[in-house]
N, C-alpha and C positions, 0 to 999 in steps of 0.2 A: 515506201515513204509514207503512204497513208496510214499504214499500221503504226508507224512511229509517232505520227501526230496524234492518232487516237490514244496511243499509250500516254503521251505527254498530257493530253487533255484529261484523261482519266486520272493520271497522277495529280494534276493540279486540283481537280474536283475533290479527290480524296483528301488532299492536304487541307483544302478549304473546309470540308466537312469536319475534319478532325479539329481544326482550330475553333470552329463553331461549337463543337461539343466541349472543348476545354473552356471556352469563355462561359458557356452555360453552367458548367460545373463550378466555376469560380464564384458565380453569383449565388449559387446554392449554399456555399460555405463561407459567405461573406460575414466578417465580424459583426456588421450591423445587424444582420439577420439573427446571429446568435444572441446578441444583447437584447434585441426586441423580443425574442422568444423566451429569454430567461427572466425578464422583468415581471411578467404576470405571475410566474411561479413564486418569485420572492414576495410579492405583495399578498398573495393569498395563503402563504404558508403560515400556520398558527404558531403562536409562541409556545415554547415548552412550558410545562406545568411549574417546574422549579423556578423559571424566570418570573412568572406571574406571582408566585409566592414571595420571592425576594422583593419584587416591587411593592407588594402589599405590606410586607414587613418594614420596608424603608419608609413608606408613606406613614405608617402607624408610628414609627420611631420619630419622624419629623414632627408629627402632631403632638406627640408626648413631650418632645423637647420644647415646643412652643408653649405648651401648658406649664411646664416646669419653669421656664423663663418668666412667664407672666406672673406666676405665683411668687417667684423670687423677688420680682420687682415690687409686688404688693407687700410682701413681708419686709422688704428693705424700707419702703416708705413708712410703714407702720412703726418700725423700729426707730426710724429717724424722728417721727412725731413724738413717740413716747420718750425718747432721749431728750428732745428739746423741752418737753413738758416737765420732765424730771429735773432738768438743769434749772429751769425757771423756778420750779417749786423750791428747790434747795437754795437757790439764790435769794428768793423772797424770804424763806425761813431764816437764812443767815442774816439778812438785813434786819428782820424783825428782832432777832436775838440781840444783835449789836445795838439796835435802837433801845431795847429794854435795859441792857447793861449800861448804856450811856446815860439814859434817863435816871437810873438808880444811882449812878456815880454823881451826877450833878445834884440830885436831890440831897445827897449827903453833904454837899458843900454849901447848900443854902443857909444852914444855921450860922455859918461863918459870916456871911454878909449881914445876917440879922444882928449878930453881936456887934459888928462894926457900926451899924446904924444906931444901936442903943448907946454905944460909946460916944458917937457924935452928938446925940441928943443930950446925954449927960454932960458932955464937955461944954456944949452951948449954954446949958442951964447954969453951970457953975462958973461961967465966964473964963474958960480956959484960954490960953494964949492963941492968937490967930494962927500962928504957925502950926500948932497942934491940930486945930480945926481943919486947916488946909490939907494937912497930911491925911487926916481921916477921910475928908471928902475925896481926895485923889485916889485913895485906896479903894473906896466904894465905887467910884467911877470906873476904875480899871477892872474891878471884879465884874461889874455889870457889862462892860465892853466885851470881856471874855465870854460871858454867858450869851450875849447877843450874837457873837460870832458863831456860836454853836447852835443857833436857832432858838434860843430860850428868850422868852419875852414875858414881862409882868402881866398879870391878869388885871384888867380894868376893874376898879371897885368903887371908889368914892364918886357919888353922883349917878351911878348906874343902878338899874333895877336889880334887886337881889335875884341871883341865879343859883339854885342849890347845887348845880353841877360845877360852878366855879367859885362859889363863896361858902364860907362856913360862918353862920351867925353865932357869935359868942355873947352878944348883948343886944337888947332892943330898947328903943326910946320912944316915948309918946310924941307924936307929931300930928300936924294937920293932915286932913284926908289926902291932899294932893301929894304929900310926902310919904304916904303909906307904901311900904315895900322898897324904899330907896335906901341905898347904902349911905350911911352918914359918916362913918369913920373906918379907917383901916388900921388894925393892930399888927397884923403880920402880912406882908406882901405875898401874894400868890404868884406862881409861875407855871407856864405851859411851854411845851416844845412841840410846835406844830399842832396836831389835834390831840396830843397826849398831855393830860394835866399832871404836872409834877407834884403840885400841892395846891389846895384851895387857899384863897385869901380869907384870913380871919377878920371879920368885920362886925360893925354895929349897924343894925337895921332899924329904920323908922317904922313905927307901928301906930296907926291912927287910933286916937282915943275912941272908946265905944260911943260916947255921947256925941262927939264931933262927927263920927262916921255916920250915925243915924240922921243927924241934922243935914249932912251933905246929901244923903239919899233922898 
């Protein structure tokens, strides 16, 4: 009987020792141990040469693309500015050309109103019927209204100081020193359109007598 107990005890001890060995072996092949042992190897492994070359080429390509985009934006802005400047220049040139053509056309019409005024003066001197005079006055007023609507205005002359840029002296008259250089009469009315002179006014200008001018000095 004692031998059987010893055998059972031996068998139980043997099973316990085998279980302990198996548990110990499980800890050695634990997945956690495998992962922890594999991580340092992954971190220290160098990159292959071709990978570094590809990364370098990719970085260079990205930098080149950035430079190309910046240059494209610069060229586009320059083209837009040049286009705007060209458009403004062409518009200004077209406006100036239209203004010159308009001024030339109006200048050709001015002799018509001159003839109307002469006809009115002649009719008044000859005592023409009032209806004829009213018709001439109305025609002249309508003509001047059309000119005013186009920006045309007469050049001031009588009583103004003679301006060679606005007046054309066709006659001179001796006057007192205080009237020297003053426009005394207007023979043909001058017109301007804005800053552009269509034609100067043909006028008579006062000229102080030499003796009177010295006495005044």
